[in-house]
C-alpha positions in Angstrom: 1.0 40.1 -56.7 -0.7 40.5 -53.5 1.1 43.9 -52.4 -0.1 45.6 -56.2 -3.8 44.7 -55.7 -3.3 46.2 -52.0 -1.8 49.4 -53.1 -4.6 49.6 -56.2 -7.2 48.8 -53.7 -5.6 51.8 -51.7 -5.4 53.9 -54.4 -8.9 53.5 -55.5 -10.2 54.2 -52.0 -8.6 57.5 -52.1 -9.7 59.0 -54.8 -13.3 57.2 -53.8 -13.3 59.9 -50.8 -12.3 63.1 -52.8 -15.1 61.7 -55.1 -17.9 61.3 -52.1 -16.1 64.4 -50.3 -17.1 66.8 -53.8 -19.9 65.0 -55.4 -21.6 62.9 -52.2 -21.1 66.1 -49.7 -20.7 69.1 -51.5 -22.8 68.3 -54.7 -25.1 66.1 -53.4 -28.5 68.6 -53.4 -27.1 70.3 -56.3 -27.3 67.7 -58.4 -30.2 65.6 -56.6 -27.8 62.8 -57.2 -30.3 60.9 -54.1 -28.8 57.5 -54.3 -25.2 57.9 -55.1 -24.5 56.7 -50.8 -26.8 53.8 -51.5 -24.5 53.2 -54.8 -21.7 53.5 -52.8 -22.3 51.1 -50.0 -23.4 48.4 -52.8 -19.9 49.4 -54.3 -18.1 49.1 -51.4 -19.6 46.0 -50.0 -19.0 44.4 -53.5 -15.2 45.5 -53.4 -15.1 43.9 -49.9 -16.2 40.1 -50.8 -14.3 40.2 -53.4 -11.0 41.8 -51.9 -11.5 40.5 -48.8 -14.0 38.0 -48.1 -11.9 36.2 -45.8 -11.6 38.8 -43.2 -15.5 39.6 -43.5 -16.3 36.0 -42.8 -13.9 36.2 -39.7 -15.3 38.8 -38.3 -17.4 37.4 -35.9 -19.4 40.6 -35.2 -19.7 41.4 -39.2 -21.8 37.1 -38.7 -24.2 38.6 -36.3 -24.8 41.7 -37.7 -26.1 39.5 -41.1 -27.8 37.0 -38.8 -29.6 39.9 -37.0 -30.3 41.2 -40.4 -31.9 37.9 -41.7 -33.5 37.2 -38.7 -35.4 40.5 -38.6 -36.4 40.8 -42.1 -38.0 37.4 -41.8 -39.7 38.1 -39.2 -40.8 41.4 -40.5 -42.2 39.3 -43.5 -44.2 36.9 -41.4 -45.6 39.1 -38.8 -46.5 41.6 -41.2 -47.5 44.9 -39.4 -46.5 46.6 -42.6 -48.0 44.0 -45.0 -46.1 45.9 -48.1 -43.5 43.6 -49.1 -41.6 46.9 -50.9 -41.7 48.7 -48.2 -40.4 46.1 -45.6 -37.3 45.2 -48.3 -36.4 48.7 -49.0 -36.6 50.2 -45.4 -34.6 46.9 -44.1 -32.2 47.9 -46.9 -32.1 51.4 -45.6 -31.3 50.5 -42.2 -28.5 48.4 -42.9 -26.5 51.0 -44.7 -24.2 53.1 -42.4 -23.3 49.6 -40.9 -22.6 47.4 -43.6 -20.9 50.3 -44.9 -19.0 50.4 -41.4 -17.9 46.3 -41.5 -16.9 46.8 -45.5 -14.5 49.5 -44.9 -13.0 47.6 -41.9 -12.7 44.7 -43.8 -10.9 46.7 -46.8 -8.3 48.4 -44.2 -7.6 51.5 -46.6 -4.3 53.0 -46.0 -2.9 56.6 -47.1 0.1 58.0 -47.4 1.2 61.0 -45.8 0.7 62.5 -49.2 -2.9 61.3 -49.3 -3.3 62.5 -46.4 -2.5 66.3 -47.1 -4.2 66.2 -49.9 -7.6 65.3 -48.0 -7.0 67.8 -45.4 -6.3 70.8 -48.3 -9.5 69.4 -50.5 -11.7 69.6 -46.6 -10.8 72.8 -46.1 -11.2 74.1 -49.6 -14.7 72.7 -49.6 -15.7 74.2 -46.7 -14.5 77.9 -47.3 -16.2 77.2 -51.0 -19.5 76.5 -49.2 -19.4 78.9 -46.3 -18.7 81.6 -49.5 -21.5 80.3 -51.5 -24.1 80.7 -48.6 -22.6 84.8 -47.4 -22.9 85.9 -51.4 -25.7 84.2 -52.2 -27.8 85.4 -49.5 -29.6 82.3 -48.7 -29.6 79.2 -46.3 -31.3 77.1 -48.5 -28.6 78.0 -51.9 -26.8 75.0 -52.9 -26.8 72.7 -50.2 -30.7 72.3 -50.1 -31.2 73.3 -46.1 -29.2 74.6 -43.3 -29.0 71.6 -41.8 -27.2 69.9 -44.8 -25.1 72.9 -44.6 -23.8 72.4 -41.5 -22.9 68.8 -41.4 -21.1 69.1 -44.7 -18.9 71.1 -42.6 -18.8 68.9 -39.8 -17.8 66.1 -42.4 -15.1 68.2 -43.3 -13.6 69.0 -40.4 -13.7 64.9 -39.3 -12.0 64.7 -42.1 -9.1 67.5 -41.5 -8.9 66.5 -37.9 -8.3 62.5 -38.8 -5.9 63.0 -41.4 -4.4 66.1 -40.0 -1.6 66.0 -37.3 -2.6 66.2 -33.3 -1.2 69.7 -33.1 -3.1 73.1 -31.9 -3.1 74.9 -35.2 -4.6 71.9 -36.8 -7.0 71.4 -33.8 -8.0 75.4 -34.3 -8.7 74.7 -38.4 -11.0 71.8 -37.1 -12.8 74.2 -34.9 -13.4 76.5 -37.3 -14.5 74.8 -39.9 -17.6 73.9 -38.2 -17.8 77.8 -36.7 -18.6 78.5 -40.1 -21.3 76.3 -39.8 -22.7 78.9 -37.4 -24.6 81.4 -40.0 -26.8 77.7 -40.0 -28.7 79.7 -37.2 -29.3 75.7 -35.9 -29.7 75.3 -32.0 -28.4 71.8 -32.5 -24.9 73.0 -34.0 -24.5 74.8 -31.0 -24.4 72.1 -28.6 -22.1 70.1 -30.9 -19.7 72.8 -31.3 -19.8 73.3 -27.2 -18.7 69.0 -27.0 -16.0 69.9 -30.1 -14.5 72.6 -28.4 -14.5 70.6 -24.9 -12.9 67.3 -26.2 -10.4 69.3 -29.0 -8.7 71.3 -26.3 -10.0 70.1 -23.1 -9.3 66.2 -23.0 -6.0 65.4 -22.3 -6.0 61.4 -21.4 -9.0 59.0 -20.9 -12.3 60.3 -19.4 -12.9 58.5 -16.1 -16.1 58.9 -14.3 -15.9 60.6 -11.0 -17.4 63.2 -9.2 -15.2 65.5 -11.1 -16.0 64.5 -14.3 -19.9 64.5 -13.3 -19.7 67.9 -12.8 -18.5 68.5 -15.9 -20.8 66.8 -17.7 -23.5 68.1 -15.8 -22.4 72.0 -16.1 -22.2 71.0 -20.1 -25.0 69.7 -20.5 -26.8 72.6 -18.9 -25.1 74.8 -21.0 -25.9 73.0 -24.2 -29.9 73.0 -22.8 -29.5 77.0 -22.4 -28.4 77.5 -25.5 -30.7 75.3 -27.3 -33.8 75.8 -24.8 -36.0 77.3 -27.4 -36.2 74.3 -29.3 -36.1 72.1 -26.7 -39.3 73.6 -25.7 -40.7 73.6 -28.9 -40.2 69.8 -29.7 -40.3 67.9 -26.6 -41.9 69.8 -24.2 -45.0 71.6 -26.0 -44.3 69.5 -29.3 -46.0 66.3 -27.1 -49.1 68.0 -26.8 -52.1 65.2 -28.2 -54.2 67.8 -30.2 -51.8 70.2 -31.9 -48.2 68.4 -31.3 -45.2 68.3 -33.1 -44.4 64.9 -35.1 -41.3 64.4 -33.8 -42.1 65.0 -30.4 -45.2 62.2 -30.9 -42.9 59.8 -32.2 -40.3 60.1 -28.8 -43.7 60.0 -26.7 -45.2 56.7 -28.7 -42.0 54.9 -27.7 -42.5 53.6 -24.8 -46.1 52.0 -25.6 -44.6 50.1 -29.0 -42.0 49.1 -26.9 -44.0 47.2 -24.3 -46.5 46.1 -27.0 -44.0 44.6 -29.3 -41.6 43.2 -26.9 -39.2 42.2 -27.3 -38.8 42.6 -30.8 -40.7 45.4 -32.1 -43.2 46.2 -35.2 -40.0 45.0 -37.7 -39.1 46.7 -40.5 -41.4 49.8 -42.7 -43.4 49.9 -40.0 -42.8 53.4 -37.7 -40.4 57.0 -37.8 -38.6 56.0 -41.0 -39.5 57.3 -44.8 -40.5 54.0 -46.2 -43.2 53.7 -43.7 -44.6 56.5 -44.7 -44.3 55.8 -48.5 -45.7 52.4 -47.9 -48.0 54.1 -45.3 -47.8 51.9 -41.9 -51.2 50.8 -39.9 -49.0 51.5 -36.9 -49.2 55.6 -37.1 -53.4 54.9 -37.3 -53.1 52.0 -34.3 -51.2 54.5 -32.3 -53.2 58.2 -33.2 -50.6 59.2 -35.2 -52.5 59.1 -38.8 -53.4 62.5 -38.2 -50.5 64.9 -37.1 -49.8 67.2 -39.4 -46.8 65.6 -41.5 -47.5 62.2 -40.8 -50.7 61.6 -42.6 -51.2 59.4 -45.5 -50.6 60.5 -48.9 -48.3 62.1 -51.4 -46.7 65.1 -50.2 -48.5 64.8 -46.4 -45.7 62.6 -44.2 -42.9 64.6 -45.0 -42.3 64.6 -40.8 -42.0 61.0 -39.9 -38.7 60.4 -40.4 -37.6 63.4 -38.0 -35.4 61.6 -36.2 -33.2 58.6 -35.7 -33.8 57.0 -32.2 -37.8 56.5 -32.9 -36.7 54.2 -35.7 -35.3 51.9 -33.1 -38.6 50.9 -31.4 -39.3 48.9 -34.7 -36.6 45.9 -33.3 -37.7 46.6 -29.8 -35.5 46.3 -26.9 -33.2 44.3 -28.7 -32.9 46.5 -31.6 -31.7 49.5 -28.7 -30.1 47.0 -27.0 -27.7 46.2 -30.2 -27.4 49.8 -31.0 -26.0 50.4 -27.7 -23.6 47.4 -27.9 -22.3 48.6 -31.6 -21.3 52.0 -30.0 -19.5 50.3 -26.6 -17.6 47.6 -29.1 -16.6 50.7 -30.7 -15.6 52.8 -27.2 -13.7 49.7 -26.1 -11.8 49.2 -29.1 -10.6 52.7 -29.1 -9.6 52.5 -25.5 -7.3 49.9 -26.4 -6.0 52.1 -29.4 -5.0 54.7 -26.8 -3.2 51.9 -24.1 -1.5 50.5 -26.9 -0.1 53.9 -28.9 -0.4 56.1 -25.5 -1.8 58.5 -28.5 -4.8 60.6 -27.5 -6.1 61.6 -30.9 -7.4 58.5 -31.9 -9.4 58.8 -28.4 -10.7 62.6 -28.9 -11.3 61.6 -32.4 -13.8 58.8 -31.4 -15.8 61.0 -28.6 -16.0 63.9 -30.7 -17.4 61.7 -33.7 -19.6 59.7 -31.2 -21.3 62.9 -29.7 -21.6 64.5 -32.9 -23.9 61.2 -33.6 -25.8 61.0 -30.8 -26.7 64.4 -30.9 -27.4 64.6 -34.7 -29.5 61.2 -35.0 -32.3 63.2 -32.1 -33.6 65.2 -34.4 -32.7 63.5 -37.8 -31.6 60.0 -39.1 -28.4 61.8 -40.4 -26.5 58.2 -40.1 -28.8 56.6 -42.4 -28.7 59.8 -45.2 -25.3 60.9 -47.5 -23.8 62.7 -44.5 -23.0 59.4 -42.4 -20.8 57.5 -44.5 -17.8 59.8 -43.9 -18.2 59.7 -40.1 -18.4 55.6 -40.3 -15.7 55.5 -43.0 -13.3 57.1 -40.7 -14.7 55.3 -38.0 -13.9 51.7 -39.7 -10.7 53.4 -40.8 -9.2 54.2 -37.5 -10.9 51.0 -35.7 -7.8 48.8 -37.9 -5.4 50.2 -35.8 -6.3 48.3 -32.9 -4.9 45.3 -35.3 -1.8 47.0 -36.5 
């Protein structure tokens, strides 16, 4: 009976990822299914609780995560920096979404057959080509996918799926990069840096990266090349954008980080207070406190705060120094686990995949809360599936 449950669960997760590739990513904007990722996380968590509750409860990292969430929710409700109860609760659910999904998938530990993997690769490739053709034929970068950023992130989602579920051959690595290159027509500067990083990891990394003079020099060259490719965006959002009178919302959100960290040391102002969607819907007093309430795109009122949730890192200010530390520790733990997999299996593929995914998320979250959106679930899904290799 146990093997049958495991088989049924694996089959369900296989069909789920195919369903999500189509309806949660490709048709997300066309169908306006704005809550599909929230329902997905909730359903997968219930599934994990029903079938894998013991594994969830034995995961000390997950228990720490739950306790941390309870602490911050209580802290936010008591401190009331944002007096809106609904705003605090809704933001708290949004903040934990990608991590709850990760721990749930990790507990379920789905296994895929070779046939499953090949079909996922085929679907990813077909949907990538279809997305590219839709943009080219329509001649409209906003057609079907809502925004050029959504279009190229969609392609990276499919590229990650293709790379993870295919064999680690030169041909498959080329196809992975070609899928990402289809996003060049989006004309988004951030993508150039991501393409450079994917290329370096896919074709240049042969063993675990060691921190030495040679590595540092390569990293500096890579960073300088990336900055050169996207200099116009850096100048707009970071250098020119921090002007107090005519500044850009995203740049000013970053500019206020040190001051808020200092004023609300060490736990931050709490949920629903800064740089996220619900802090705009249930307008946070923090914006007026720090002189951001008159910045275009960050004002109070319907349709006036569209640029409040314009990056992920400023949101971490809500949890103070502790929040930034927890974010770093989460990814540090993932890195140590993938190094363990590398040493145990001797295969460089898991290491290359993780480094590619990590750099993509780090770059992407600098100018968008991608990890919290529908486009953040597939990377977290793959991260959790891969991490289970350390216990196989």
